[in-house]
C-alpha positions, 0 to 999 in steps of 0.5 A: 440436497442437490439444489442447496449444493448448487446454491451454495456453490453459486454464492461462493462463486459470486462472493469470490468474483466480487472480491477479485473485482474490487478496484480498491482491495489490497491483499498480498498479490494485488493493489486494486487492479495492479498485480506484481506482473503488471508492467509500466507500459500497461498502466494507461489501459488499467487507469484509462479513466484516470490521470497518469503523471510521469515524474522524471527527475534527472536522468537514467545515468544520475541515479534518478527516479521516475515515479508515476502518480495516479489521480482519479477523474476528479483530480484526487491522488490515488497512488504513487508507483515506482518501477523496479527498473527506472526508465524502463517501460517494460519494468514491473512495479516495485513500490506503491504508495497508497494515497486514497483511503478507498484502497484498503485491506480485507480487514479494513486497514487504510491510510486513515487507520491508526496504529491501534487499528494495525495492532488489532487487525494484523501481526506486526513483523518488525518495527524499524527506528529511523531518524524521523519515523517508526516503520512498521512492517506487515510481511503477510501483505508485503506492506509497511507503514510509517508513523512520524516520530512526533506521534511517539513519546518524547523519549523516542523522538530523538533517538535512532538507537533505541528499539521501538516496541509496539507497546510504545506507540500510542494506539491513536498514532496516525499513519504517515505513509502506507507503502506496498513493496513487491 
């Protein structure tokens, strides 16, 4: 009995460690190796094998942004990061746009998923109707997805006042943007 208990504890520990070391796992506390506590000045060490491009548009006095793009070693885009405090390297990350389908939730949701996958795997907190898209919020993961209105029935495409329900969005509608908000 003691051997079985030790074996069971070891298996649970190994599984837990593997999940935490997954460089592409998205959960409510992290996106791959990024957590809410990571500061912009730590990105070089976290993505030491990848490329980091800092895009600065305008200046800090003109309400500009300094998004940070992360590319893998082959030049494929992984993420776009936006700091909480613009132009402050000690700031944490406020928003993360997922660009690479390897980043996925424990239930397999990624940028290549469809709206049907979202409905099947998660509870939708709310849906916002904007000028060009429907924004789907999943609060349990601090994430939101946008679906281009061209994917919606024509009766919803040109109206920002109508409330959009999940049943009105086709299951095969593609995700346009996959965003994490901390």
